[in-house]
mmCIF file as gemmi writes it, N, C-alpha and C atoms, coordinates in Angstrom:
data_model
loop_
_atom_site.group_PDB
_atom_site.id
_atom_site.type_symbol
_atom_site.label_atom_id
_atom_site.label_alt_id
_atom_site.label_comp_id
_atom_site.label_asym_id
_atom_site.label_entity_id
_atom_site.label_seq_id
_atom_site.pdbx_PDB_ins_code
_atom_site.Cartn_x
_atom_site.Cartn_y
_atom_site.Cartn_z
_atom_site.occupancy
_atom_site.B_iso_or_equiv
_atom_site.pdbx_formal_charge
_atom_site.auth_seq_id
_atom_site.auth_asym_id
_atom_site.pdbx_PDB_model_num
ATOM 1 N N . MET Axp A 1 ? -14.179 28.236 -71.18 1 0 ? 1 A 1
ATOM 2 C CA . MET Axp A 1 ? -12.819 27.934 -70.765 1 0 ? 1 A 1
ATOM 3 C C . MET Axp A 1 ? -12.423 28.751 -69.541 1 0 ? 1 A 1
ATOM 4 N N . ASN Axp A 2 ? -12.904 29.991 -69.437 1 0 ? 2 A 1
ATOM 5 C CA . ASN Axp A 2 ? -12.575 30.801 -68.271 1 0 ? 2 A 1
ATOM 6 C C . ASN Axp A 2 ? -13.077 30.159 -66.998 1 0 ? 2 A 1
ATOM 7 N N . ASP Axp A 3 ? -14.285 29.567 -67.029 1 0 ? 3 A 1
ATOM 8 C CA . ASP Axp A 3 ? -14.806 28.902 -65.845 1 0 ? 3 A 1
ATOM 9 C C . ASP Axp A 3 ? -13.91 27.738 -65.442 1 0 ? 3 A 1
ATOM 10 N N . LEU Axp A 4 ? -13.461 26.949 -66.41 1 0 ? 4 A 1
ATOM 11 C CA . LEU Axp A 4 ? -12.576 25.823 -66.124 1 0 ? 4 A 1
ATOM 12 C C . LEU Axp A 4 ? -11.248 26.322 -65.563 1 0 ? 4 A 1
ATOM 13 N N . SER Axp A 5 ? -10.72 27.396 -66.121 1 0 ? 5 A 1
ATOM 14 C CA . SER Axp A 5 ? -9.474 27.965 -65.605 1 0 ? 5 A 1
ATOM 15 C C . SER Axp A 5 ? -9.646 28.412 -64.161 1 0 ? 5 A 1
ATOM 16 N N . GLU Axp A 6 ? -10.787 29.014 -63.844 1 0 ? 6 A 1
ATOM 17 C CA . GLU Axp A 6 ? -11.065 29.433 -62.464 1 0 ? 6 A 1
ATOM 18 C C . GLU Axp A 6 ? -11.141 28.232 -61.535 1 0 ? 6 A 1
ATOM 19 N N . VAL Axp A 7 ? -11.83 27.174 -61.963 1 0 ? 7 A 1
ATOM 20 C CA . VAL Axp A 7 ? -11.969 25.974 -61.152 1 0 ? 7 A 1
ATOM 21 C C . VAL Axp A 7 ? -10.598 25.353 -60.902 1 0 ? 7 A 1
ATOM 22 N N . LEU Axp A 8 ? -9.777 25.283 -61.936 1 0 ? 8 A 1
ATOM 23 C CA . LEU Axp A 8 ? -8.441 24.714 -61.774 1 0 ? 8 A 1
ATOM 24 C C . LEU Axp A 8 ? -7.589 25.565 -60.851 1 0 ? 8 A 1
ATOM 25 N N . GLY Axp A 9 ? -7.668 26.877 -60.998 1 0 ? 9 A 1
ATOM 26 C CA . GLY Axp A 9 ? -6.933 27.775 -60.112 1 0 ? 9 A 1
ATOM 27 C C . GLY Axp A 9 ? -7.354 27.602 -58.662 1 0 ? 9 A 1
ATOM 28 N N . ASP Axp A 10 ? -8.668 27.51 -58.443 1 0 ? 10 A 1
ATOM 29 C CA . ASP Axp A 10 ? -9.181 27.288 -57.087 1 0 ? 10 A 1
ATOM 30 C C . ASP Axp A 10 ? -8.719 25.939 -56.541 1 0 ? 10 A 1
ATOM 31 N N . ALA Axp A 11 ? -8.737 24.917 -57.39 1 0 ? 11 A 1
ATOM 32 C CA . ALA Axp A 11 ? -8.308 23.58 -56.962 1 0 ? 11 A 1
ATOM 33 C C . ALA Axp A 11 ? -6.834 23.576 -56.569 1 0 ? 11 A 1
ATOM 34 N N . LEU Axp A 12 ? -6.004 24.22 -57.354 1 0 ? 12 A 1
ATOM 35 C CA . LEU Axp A 12 ? -4.574 24.27 -57.037 1 0 ? 12 A 1
ATOM 36 C C . LEU Axp A 12 ? -4.329 25.054 -55.756 1 0 ? 12 A 1
ATOM 37 N N . GLN Axp A 13 ? -5.083 26.126 -55.545 1 0 ? 13 A 1
ATOM 38 C CA . GLN Axp A 13 ? -4.939 26.892 -54.303 1 0 ? 13 A 1
ATOM 39 C C . GLN Axp A 13 ? -5.359 26.05 -53.103 1 0 ? 13 A 1
ATOM 40 N N . GLN Axp A 14 ? -6.431 25.271 -53.259 1 0 ? 14 A 1
ATOM 41 C CA . GLN Axp A 14 ? -6.853 24.4 -52.165 1 0 ? 14 A 1
ATOM 42 C C . GLN Axp A 14 ? -5.798 23.344 -51.863 1 0 ? 14 A 1
ATOM 43 N N . CYS Axp A 15 ? -5.143 22.836 -52.893 1 0 ? 15 A 1
ATOM 44 C CA . CYS Axp A 15 ? -4.06 21.872 -52.682 1 0 ? 15 A 1
ATOM 45 C C . CYS Axp A 15 ? -2.962 22.512 -51.83 1 0 ? 15 A 1
ATOM 46 N N . LEU Axp A 16 ? -2.581 23.734 -52.158 1 0 ? 16 A 1
ATOM 47 C CA . LEU Axp A 16 ? -1.567 24.45 -51.38 1 0 ? 16 A 1
ATOM 48 C C . LEU Axp A 16 ? -2.049 24.706 -49.96 1 0 ? 16 A 1
ATOM 49 N N . ASP Axp A 17 ? -3.306 25.109 -49.823 1 0 ? 17 A 1
ATOM 50 C CA . ASP Axp A 17 ? -3.872 25.405 -48.505 1 0 ? 17 A 1
ATOM 51 C C . ASP Axp A 17 ? -3.894 24.176 -47.599 1 0 ? 17 A 1
ATOM 52 N N . HIS Axp A 18 ? -3.983 22.99 -48.204 1 0 ? 18 A 1
ATOM 53 C CA . HIS Axp A 18 ? -4.017 21.75 -47.428 1 0 ? 18 A 1
ATOM 54 C C . HIS Axp A 18 ? -2.634 21.12 -47.27 1 0 ? 18 A 1
ATOM 55 N N . GLY Axp A 19 ? -1.589 21.879 -47.561 1 0 ? 19 A 1
ATOM 56 C CA . GLY Axp A 19 ? -0.24 21.415 -47.284 1 0 ? 19 A 1
ATOM 57 C C . GLY Axp A 19 ? 0.466 20.671 -48.394 1 0 ? 19 A 1
ATOM 58 N N . MET Axp A 20 ? -0.18 20.533 -49.546 1 0 ? 20 A 1
ATOM 59 C CA . MET Axp A 20 ? 0.523 19.9 -50.66 1 0 ? 20 A 1
ATOM 60 C C . MET Axp A 20 ? 1.641 20.836 -51.105 1 0 ? 20 A 1
ATOM 61 N N . GLN Axp A 21 ? 2.71 20.242 -51.618 1 0 ? 21 A 1
ATOM 62 C CA . GLN Axp A 21 ? 3.9 21.012 -51.938 1 0 ? 21 A 1
ATOM 63 C C . GLN Axp A 21 ? 4.229 20.94 -53.427 1 0 ? 21 A 1
ATOM 64 N N . LEU Axp A 22 ? 4.521 22.111 -53.996 1 0 ? 22 A 1
ATOM 65 C CA . LEU Axp A 22 ? 4.959 22.173 -55.39 1 0 ? 22 A 1
ATOM 66 C C . LEU Axp A 22 ? 6.289 21.457 -55.536 1 0 ? 22 A 1
ATOM 67 N N . PRO Axp A 23 ? 6.555 20.889 -56.702 1 0 ? 23 A 1
ATOM 68 C CA . PRO Axp A 23 ? 5.751 20.923 -57.922 1 0 ? 23 A 1
ATOM 69 C C . PRO Axp A 23 ? 4.585 19.937 -57.878 1 0 ? 23 A 1
ATOM 70 N N . PHE Axp A 24 ? 3.519 20.284 -58.607 1 0 ? 24 A 1
ATOM 71 C CA . PHE Axp A 24 ? 2.359 19.427 -58.783 1 0 ? 24 A 1
ATOM 72 C C . PHE Axp A 24 ? 2.366 18.884 -60.207 1 0 ? 24 A 1
ATOM 73 N N . ILE Axp A 25 ? 1.817 17.686 -60.367 1 0 ? 25 A 1
ATOM 74 C CA . ILE Axp A 25 ? 1.462 17.171 -61.687 1 0 ? 25 A 1
ATOM 75 C C . ILE Axp A 25 ? -0.052 17.016 -61.681 1 0 ? 25 A 1
ATOM 76 N N . MET Axp A 26 ? -0.712 17.618 -62.679 1 0 ? 26 A 1
ATOM 77 C CA . MET Axp A 26 ? -2.154 17.554 -62.802 1 0 ? 26 A 1
ATOM 78 C C . MET Axp A 26 ? -2.512 16.827 -64.087 1 0 ? 26 A 1
ATOM 79 N N . ALA Axp A 27 ? -3.401 15.853 -63.969 1 0 ? 27 A 1
ATOM 80 C CA . ALA Axp A 27 ? -3.924 15.158 -65.143 1 0 ? 27 A 1
ATOM 81 C C . ALA Axp A 27 ? -5.434 15.332 -65.138 1 0 ? 27 A 1
ATOM 82 N N . ALA Axp A 28 ? -5.985 15.838 -66.242 1 0 ? 28 A 1
ATOM 83 C CA . ALA Axp A 28 ? -7.424 16.051 -66.371 1 0 ? 28 A 1
ATOM 84 C C . ALA Axp A 28 ? -7.933 15.287 -67.585 1 0 ? 28 A 1
ATOM 85 N N . VAL Axp A 29 ? -9.057 14.574 -67.404 1 0 ? 29 A 1
ATOM 86 C CA . VAL Axp A 29 ? -9.633 13.773 -68.482 1 0 ? 29 A 1
ATOM 87 C C . VAL Axp A 29 ? -11.131 14.004 -68.507 1 0 ? 29 A 1
ATOM 88 N N . SER Axp A 30 ? -11.658 14.319 -69.698 1 0 ? 30 A 1
ATOM 89 C CA . SER Axp A 30 ? -13.099 14.508 -69.825 1 0 ? 30 A 1
ATOM 90 C C . SER Axp A 30 ? -13.748 13.217 -70.305 1 0 ? 30 A 1
ATOM 91 N N . LEU Axp A 31 ? -15.058 13.177 -70.243 1 0 ? 31 A 1
ATOM 92 C CA . LEU Axp A 31 ? -15.828 11.985 -70.578 1 0 ? 31 A 1
ATOM 93 C C . LEU Axp A 31 ? -15.535 11.479 -71.991 1 0 ? 31 A 1
ATOM 94 N N . ASN Axp A 32 ? -15.29 12.384 -72.935 1 0 ? 32 A 1
ATOM 95 C CA . ASN Axp A 32 ? -15.078 11.965 -74.32 1 0 ? 32 A 1
ATOM 96 C C . ASN Axp A 32 ? -13.607 11.737 -74.668 1 0 ? 32 A 1
ATOM 97 N N . GLY Axp A 33 ? -12.724 11.767 -73.682 1 0 ? 33 A 1
ATOM 98 C CA . GLY Axp A 33 ? -11.327 11.421 -73.942 1 0 ? 33 A 1
ATOM 99 C C . GLY Axp A 33 ? -10.375 12.588 -74.104 1 0 ? 33 A 1
ATOM 100 N N . CYS Axp A 34 ? -10.852 13.813 -74.028 1 0 ? 34 A 1
ATOM 101 C CA . CYS Axp A 34 ? -9.923 14.94 -74.012 1 0 ? 34 A 1
ATOM 102 C C . CYS Axp A 34 ? -9.078 14.808 -72.748 1 0 ? 34 A 1
ATOM 103 N N . ALA Axp A 35 ? -7.79 15.067 -72.88 1 0 ? 35 A 1
ATOM 104 C CA . ALA Axp A 35 ? -6.898 14.91 -71.731 1 0 ? 35 A 1
ATOM 105 C C . ALA Axp A 35 ? -5.788 15.94 -71.789 1 0 ? 35 A 1
ATOM 106 N N . VAL Axp A 36 ? -5.348 16.353 -70.592 1 0 ? 36 A 1
ATOM 107 C CA . VAL Axp A 36 ? -4.224 17.273 -70.5 1 0 ? 36 A 1
ATOM 108 C C . VAL Axp A 36 ? -3.436 16.927 -69.234 1 0 ? 36 A 1
ATOM 109 N N . THR Axp A 37 ? -2.125 16.986 -69.352 1 0 ? 37 A 1
ATOM 110 C CA . THR Axp A 37 ? -1.239 16.783 -68.21 1 0 ? 37 A 1
ATOM 111 C C . THR Axp A 37 ? -0.338 18.003 -68.109 1 0 ? 37 A 1
ATOM 112 N N . VAL Axp A 38 ? -0.278 18.591 -66.903 1 0 ? 38 A 1
ATOM 113 C CA . VAL Axp A 38 ? 0.452 19.839 -66.701 1 0 ? 38 A 1
ATOM 114 C C . VAL Axp A 38 ? 1.304 19.728 -65.441 1 0 ? 38 A 1
ATOM 115 N N . ARG Axp A 39 ? 2.517 20.275 -65.49 1 0 ? 39 A 1
ATOM 116 C CA . ARG Axp A 39 ? 3.381 20.387 -64.309 1 0 ? 39 A 1
ATOM 117 C C . ARG Axp A 39 ? 3.323 21.831 -63.837 1 0 ? 39 A 1
ATOM 118 N N . PHE Axp A 40 ? 3.045 22.023 -62.55 1 0 ? 40 A 1
ATOM 119 C CA . PHE Axp A 40 ? 3.012 23.348 -61.939 1 0 ? 40 A 1
ATOM 120 C C . PHE Axp A 40 ? 4.175 23.441 -60.957 1 0 ? 40 A 1
ATOM 121 N N . GLU Axp A 41 ? 4.985 24.5 -61.099 1 0 ? 41 A 1
ATOM 122 C CA . GLU Axp A 41 ? 6.107 24.682 -60.189 1 0 ? 41 A 1
ATOM 123 C C . GLU Axp A 41 ? 6.314 26.157 -59.89 1 0 ? 41 A 1
ATOM 124 N N . GLN Axp A 42 ? 7.047 26.407 -58.832 1 0 ? 42 A 1
ATOM 125 C CA . GLN Axp A 42 ? 7.328 27.772 -58.403 1 0 ? 42 A 1
ATOM 126 C C . GLN Axp A 42 ? 8.283 28.428 -59.388 1 0 ? 42 A 1
ATOM 127 N N . GLY Axp A 43 ? 7.899 29.58 -59.904 1 0 ? 43 A 1
ATOM 128 C CA . GLY Axp A 43 ? 8.761 30.32 -60.811 1 0 ? 43 A 1
ATOM 129 C C . GLY Axp A 43 ? 9.698 31.238 -60.042 1 0 ? 43 A 1
ATOM 130 N N . ASN Axp A 44 ? 10.571 31.901 -60.746 1 0 ? 44 A 1
ATOM 131 C CA . ASN Axp A 44 ? 11.529 32.815 -60.129 1 0 ? 44 A 1
ATOM 132 C C . ASN Axp A 44 ? 10.86 34.026 -59.502 1 0 ? 44 A 1
ATOM 133 N N . ASP Axp A 45 ? 9.711 34.416 -60.011 1 0 ? 45 A 1
ATOM 134 C CA . ASP Axp A 45 ? 9.018 35.614 -59.526 1 0 ? 45 A 1
ATOM 135 C C . ASP Axp A 45 ? 7.906 35.285 -58.524 1 0 ? 45 A 1
ATOM 136 N N . GLU Axp A 46 ? 7.997 34.109 -57.872 1 0 ? 46 A 1
ATOM 137 C CA . GLU Axp A 46 ? 7.025 33.666 -56.862 1 0 ? 46 A 1
ATOM 138 C C . GLU Axp A 46 ? 5.662 33.297 -57.436 1 0 ? 46 A 1
ATOM 139 N N . GLU Axp A 47 ? 5.509 33.37 -58.736 1 0 ? 47 A 1
ATOM 140 C CA . GLU Axp A 47 ? 4.271 32.928 -59.372 1 0 ? 47 A 1
ATOM 141 C C . GLU Axp A 47 ? 4.41 31.45 -59.73 1 0 ? 47 A 1
ATOM 142 N N . VAL Axp A 48 ? 3.293 30.76 -59.77 1 0 ? 48 A 1
ATOM 143 C CA . VAL Axp A 48 ? 3.297 29.361 -60.183 1 0 ? 48 A 1
ATOM 144 C C . VAL Axp A 48 ? 3.304 29.31 -61.7 1 0 ? 48 A 1
ATOM 145 N N . GLU Axp A 49 ? 4.253 28.539 -62.244 1 0 ? 49 A 1
ATOM 146 C CA . GLU Axp A 49 ? 4.375 28.405 -63.699 1 0 ? 49 A 1
ATOM 147 C C . GLU Axp A 49 ? 3.849 27.045 -64.13 1 0 ? 49 A 1
ATOM 148 N N . ALA Axp A 50 ? 3.189 27.027 -65.284 1 0 ? 50 A 1
ATOM 149 C CA . ALA Axp A 50 ? 2.621 25.795 -65.821 1 0 ? 50 A 1
ATOM 150 C C . ALA Axp A 50 ? 3.39 25.364 -67.063 1 0 ? 50 A 1
ATOM 151 N N . THR Axp A 51 ? 3.724 24.082 -67.122 1 0 ? 51 A 1
ATOM 152 C CA . THR Axp A 51 ? 4.353 23.481 -68.302 1 0 ? 51 A 1
ATOM 153 C C . THR Axp A 51 ? 3.458 22.353 -68.781 1 0 ? 51 A 1
ATOM 154 N N . PHE Axp A 52 ? 2.951 22.455 -70.001 1 0 ? 52 A 1
ATOM 155 C CA . PHE Axp A 52 ? 2.101 21.404 -70.543 1 0 ? 52 A 1
ATOM 156 C C . PHE Axp A 52 ? 2.973 20.232 -70.955 1 0 ? 52 A 1
ATOM 157 N N . LEU Axp A 53 ? 2.647 19.05 -70.435 1 0 ? 53 A 1
ATOM 158 C CA . LEU Axp A 53 ? 3.419 17.845 -70.713 1 0 ? 53 A 1
ATOM 159 C C . LEU Axp A 53 ? 2.79 17.01 -71.813 1 0 ? 53 A 1
ATOM 160 N N . ALA Axp A 54 ? 1.46 16.953 -71.838 1 0 ? 54 A 1
ATOM 161 C CA . ALA Axp A 54 ? 0.752 16.181 -72.861 1 0 ? 54 A 1
ATOM 162 C C . ALA Axp A 54 ? -0.651 16.754 -72.999 1 0 ? 54 A 1
ATOM 163 N N . GLU Axp A 55 ? -1.189 16.65 -74.223 1 0 ? 55 A 1
ATOM 164 C CA . GLU Axp A 55 ? -2.536 17.17 -74.456 1 0 ? 55 A 1
ATOM 165 C C . GLU Axp A 55 ? -3.166 16.447 -75.637 1 0 ? 55 A 1
ATOM 166 N N . HIS Axp A 56 ? -4.438 16.099 -75.475 1 0 ? 56 A 1
ATOM 167 C CA . HIS Axp A 56 ? -5.226 15.532 -76.564 1 0 ? 56 A 1
ATOM 168 C C . HIS Axp A 56 ? -6.597 16.182 -76.513 1 0 ? 56 A 1
ATOM 169 N N . THR Axp A 57 ? -7.033 16.731 -77.621 1 0 ? 57 A 1
ATOM 170 C CA . THR Axp A 57 ? -8.33 17.398 -77.687 1 0 ? 57 A 1
ATOM 171 C C . THR Axp A 57 ? -9.175 16.78 -78.786 1 0 ? 57 A 1
ATOM 172 N N . GLU Axp A 58 ? -10.405 16.427 -78.461 1 0 ? 58 A 1
ATOM 173 C CA . GLU Axp A 58 ? -11.363 15.956 -79.451 1 0 ? 58 A 1
ATOM 174 C C . GLU Axp A 58 ? -11.951 17.164 -80.168 1 0 ? 58 A 1
ATOM 175 N N . VAL Axp A 59 ? -12.476 16.962 -81.352 1 0 ? 59 A 1
ATOM 176 C CA . VAL Axp A 59 ? -13.053 18.041 -82.144 1 0 ? 59 A 1
ATOM 177 C C . VAL Axp A 59 ? -14.165 18.751 -81.374 1 0 ? 59 A 1
ATOM 178 N N . SER Axp A 60 ? -14.95 17.993 -80.626 1 0 ? 60 A 1
ATOM 179 C CA . SER Axp A 60 ? -16.079 18.577 -79.9 1 0 ? 60 A 1
ATOM 180 C C . SER Axp A 60 ? -15.655 19.283 -78.607 1 0 ? 60 A 1
ATOM 181 N N . GLY Axp A 61 ? -14.396 19.196 -78.249 1 0 ? 61 A 1
ATOM 182 C CA . GLY Axp A 61 ? -13.931 19.796 -76.995 1 0 ? 61 A 1
ATOM 183 C C . GLY Axp A 61 ? -14.257 18.902 -75.817 1 0 ? 61 A 1
ATOM 184 N N . GLY Axp A 62 ? -13.942 19.383 -74.621 1 0 ? 62 A 1
ATOM 185 C CA . GLY Axp A 62 ? -14.172 18.603 -73.409 1 0 ? 62 A 1
ATOM 186 C C . GLY Axp A 62 ? -15.645 18.468 -73.077 1 0 ? 62 A 1
ATOM 187 N N . VAL Axp A 63 ? -16.002 17.316 -72.543 1 0 ? 63 A 1
ATOM 188 C CA . VAL Axp A 63 ? -17.378 17.021 -72.156 1 0 ? 63 A 1
ATOM 189 C C . VAL Axp A 63 ? -17.373 16.632 -70.679 1 0 ? 63 A 1
ATOM 190 N N . MET Axp A 64 ? -18.332 17.165 -69.925 1 0 ? 64 A 1
ATOM 191 C CA . MET Axp A 64 ? -18.412 16.823 -68.508 1 0 ? 64 A 1
ATOM 192 C C . MET Axp A 64 ? -19.021 15.447 -68.311 1 0 ? 64 A 1
ATOM 193 N N . PRO Axp A 65 ? -18.619 14.737 -67.271 1 0 ? 65 A 1
ATOM 194 C CA . PRO Axp A 65 ? -17.77 15.194 -66.186 1 0 ? 65 A 1
ATOM 195 C C . PRO Axp A 65 ? -16.292 15.19 -66.582 1 0 ? 65 A 1
ATOM 196 N N . ILE Axp A 66 ? -15.527 16.011 -65.872 1 0 ? 66 A 1
ATOM 197 C CA . ILE Axp A 66 ? -14.077 16.055 -66.031 1 0 ? 66 A 1
ATOM 198 C C . ILE Axp A 66 ? -13.479 15.592 -64.709 1 0 ? 66 A 1
ATOM 199 N N . ASN Axp A 67 ? -12.61 14.585 -64.771 1 0 ? 67 A 1
ATOM 200 C CA . ASN Axp A 67 ? -11.919 14.079 -63.591 1 0 ? 67 A 1
ATOM 201 C C . ASN Axp A 67 ? -10.492 14.596 -63.605 1 0 ? 67 A 1
ATOM 202 N N . ILE Axp A 68 ? -10.056 15.1 -62.456 1 0 ? 68 A 1
ATOM 203 C CA . ILE Axp A 68 ? -8.726 15.687 -62.341 1 0 ? 68 A 1
ATOM 204 C C . ILE Axp A 68 ? -8.01 15.028 -61.175 1 0 ? 68 A 1
ATOM 205 N N . MET Axp A 69 ? -6.756 14.651 -61.388 1 0 ? 69 A 1
ATOM 206 C CA . MET Axp A 69 ? -5.918 14.156 -60.319 1 0 ? 69 A 1
ATOM 207 C C . MET Axp A 69 ? -4.727 15.094 -60.19 1 0 ? 69 A 1
ATOM 208 N N . VAL Axp A 70 ? -4.437 15.498 -58.952 1 0 ? 70 A 1
ATOM 209 C CA . VAL Axp A 70 ? -3.271 16.338 -58.688 1 0 ? 70 A 1
ATOM 210 C C . VAL Axp A 70 ? -2.391 15.589 -57.7 1 0 ? 70 A 1
ATOM 211 N N . THR Axp A 71 ? -1.114 15.441 -58.02 1 0 ? 71 A 1
ATOM 212 C CA . THR Axp A 71 ? -0.146 14.84 -57.109 1 0 ? 71 A 1
ATOM 213 C C . THR Axp A 71 ? 0.964 15.847 -56.852 1 0 ? 71 A 1
ATOM 214 N N . ASP Axp A 72 ? 1.579 15.734 -55.667 1 0 ? 72 A 1
ATOM 215 C CA . ASP Axp A 72 ? 2.703 16.619 -55.375 1 0 ? 72 A 1
ATOM 216 C C . ASP Axp A 72 ? 3.985 15.801 -55.236 1 0 ? 72 A 1
ATOM 217 N N . HIS Axp A 73 ? 5.088 16.466 -54.958 1 0 ? 73 A 1
ATOM 218 C CA . HIS Axp A 73 ? 6.378 15.772 -54.961 1 0 ? 73 A 1
ATOM 219 C C . HIS Axp A 73 ? 6.638 14.943 -53.703 1 0 ? 73 A 1
ATOM 220 N N . ILE Axp A 74 ? 5.741 15.008 -52.707 1 0 ? 74 A 1
ATOM 221 C CA . ILE Axp A 74 ? 5.91 14.16 -51.528 1 0 ? 74 A 1
ATOM 222 C C . ILE Axp A 74 ? 4.899 13.009 -51.508 1 0 ? 74 A 1
ATOM 223 N N . GLY Axp A 75 ? 4.145 12.854 -52.586 1 0 ? 75 A 1
ATOM 224 C CA . GLY Axp A 75 ? 3.245 11.717 -52.726 1 0 ? 75 A 1
ATOM 225 C C . GLY Axp A 75 ? 1.806 11.954 -52.329 1 0 ? 75 A 1
ATOM 226 N N . GLU Axp A 76 ? 1.446 13.167 -51.958 1 0 ? 76 A 1
ATOM 227 C CA . GLU Axp A 76 ? 0.046 13.475 -51.653 1 0 ? 76 A 1
ATOM 228 C C . GLU Axp A 76 ? -0.737 13.579 -52.959 1 0 ? 76 A 1
ATOM 229 N N . ALA Axp A 77 ? -2.024 13.276 -52.891 1 0 ? 77 A 1
ATOM 230 C CA . ALA Axp A 77 ? -2.843 13.327 -54.103 1 0 ? 77 A 1
ATOM 231 C C . ALA Axp A 77 ? -4.266 13.743 -53.749 1 0 ? 77 A 1
ATOM 232 N N . VAL Axp A 78 ? -4.942 14.349 -54.719 1 0 ? 78 A 1
ATOM 233 C CA . VAL Axp A 78 ? -6.344 14.72 -54.577 1 0 ? 78 A 1
ATOM 234 C C . VAL Axp A 78 ? -7.032 14.446 -55.913 1 0 ? 78 A 1
ATOM 235 N N . ARG Axp A 79 ? -8.31 14.071 -55.821 1 0 ? 79 A 1
ATOM 236 C CA . ARG Axp A 79 ? -9.128 13.896 -57.021 1 0 ? 79 A 1
ATOM 237 C C . ARG Axp A 79 ? -10.22 14.949 -56.995 1 0 ? 79 A 1
ATOM 238 N N . ILE Axp A 80 ? -10.452 15.541 -58.151 1 0 ? 80 A 1
ATOM 239 C CA . ILE Axp A 80 ? -11.46 16.582 -58.294 1 0 ? 80 A 1
ATOM 240 C C . ILE Axp A 80 ? -12.369 16.186 -59.456 1 0 ? 80 A 1
ATOM 241 N N . LYS Axp A 81 ? -13.669 16.258 -59.236 1 0 ? 81 A 1
ATOM 242 C CA . LYS Axp A 81 ? -14.628 15.958 -60.305 1 0 ? 81 A 1
ATOM 243 C C . LYS Axp A 81 ? -15.439 17.208 -60.583 1 0 ? 81 A 1
ATOM 244 N N . ILE Axp A 82 ? -15.486 17.59 -61.858 1 0 ? 82 A 1
ATOM 245 C CA . ILE Axp A 82 ? -16.268 18.735 -62.292 1 0 ? 82 A 1
ATOM 246 C C . ILE Axp A 82 ? -17.42 18.209 -63.142 1 0 ? 82 A 1
ATOM 247 N N . ASP Axp A 83 ? -18.636 18.528 -62.739 1 0 ? 83 A 1
ATOM 248 C CA . ASP Axp A 83 ? -19.804 18.147 -63.546 1 0 ? 83 A 1
ATOM 249 C C . ASP Axp A 83 ? -20.827 19.276 -63.508 1 0 ? 83 A 1
ATOM 250 N N . GLN Axp A 84 ? -22.004 19.004 -64.032 1 0 ? 84 A 1
ATOM 251 C CA . GLN Axp A 84 ? -23.035 20.027 -64.123 1 0 ? 84 A 1
ATOM 252 C C . GLN Axp A 84 ? -23.466 20.546 -62.746 1 0 ? 84 A 1
ATOM 253 N N . ASP Axp A 85 ? -23.277 19.744 -61.708 1 0 ? 85 A 1
ATOM 254 C CA . ASP Axp A 85 ? -23.686 20.122 -60.361 1 0 ? 85 A 1
ATOM 255 C C . ASP Axp A 85 ? -22.622 20.913 -59.62 1 0 ? 85 A 1
ATOM 256 N N . GLY Axp A 86 ? -21.428 21.026 -60.199 1 0 ? 86 A 1
ATOM 257 C CA . GLY Axp A 86 ? -20.357 21.781 -59.542 1 0 ? 86 A 1
ATOM 258 C C . GLY Axp A 86 ? -19.074 20.987 -59.447 1 0 ? 86 A 1
ATOM 259 N N . THR Axp A 87 ? -18.274 21.325 -58.445 1 0 ? 87 A 1
ATOM 260 C CA . THR Axp A 87 ? -16.959 20.729 -58.258 1 0 ? 87 A 1
ATOM 261 C C . THR Axp A 87 ? -16.927 19.97 -56.943 1 0 ? 87 A 1
ATOM 262 N N . THR Axp A 88 ? -16.423 18.737 -56.992 1 0 ? 88 A 1
ATOM 263 C CA . THR Axp A 88 ? -16.32 17.899 -55.804 1 0 ? 88 A 1
ATOM 264 C C . THR Axp A 88 ? -14.86 17.505 -55.599 1 0 ? 88 A 1
ATOM 265 N N . PHE Axp A 89 ? -14.35 17.702 -54.378 1 0 ? 89 A 1
ATOM 266 C CA . PHE Axp A 89 ? -12.994 17.314 -54.038 1 0 ? 89 A 1
ATOM 267 C C . PHE Axp A 89 ? -13.033 16.003 -53.26 1 0 ? 89 A 1
ATOM 268 N N . HIS Axp A 90 ? -12.135 15.096 -53.609 1 0 ? 90 A 1
ATOM 269 C CA . HIS Axp A 90 ? -12.046 13.797 -52.907 1 0 ? 90 A 1
ATOM 270 C C . HIS Axp A 90 ? -10.646 13.639 -52.344 1 0 ? 90 A 1
């Protein structure tokens, strides 16, 4: 899980670096149907805060590949795929 958290953190930072603007909505879905939807927004202390909007977990946990879509409030979007070979941004 720590590796996935790192990948997600890096992905969100790349979104910011490329001009996407908070708040973000992130939807992640694994091959076996595990899914999570999270809203990321600027907190009062300048840190990004996460609010879980929806979550479904299979007994076996997430299975790769994991597809992630991030959208921002001005309509920009990015797709990220995580698999055994690494992380790909589209």
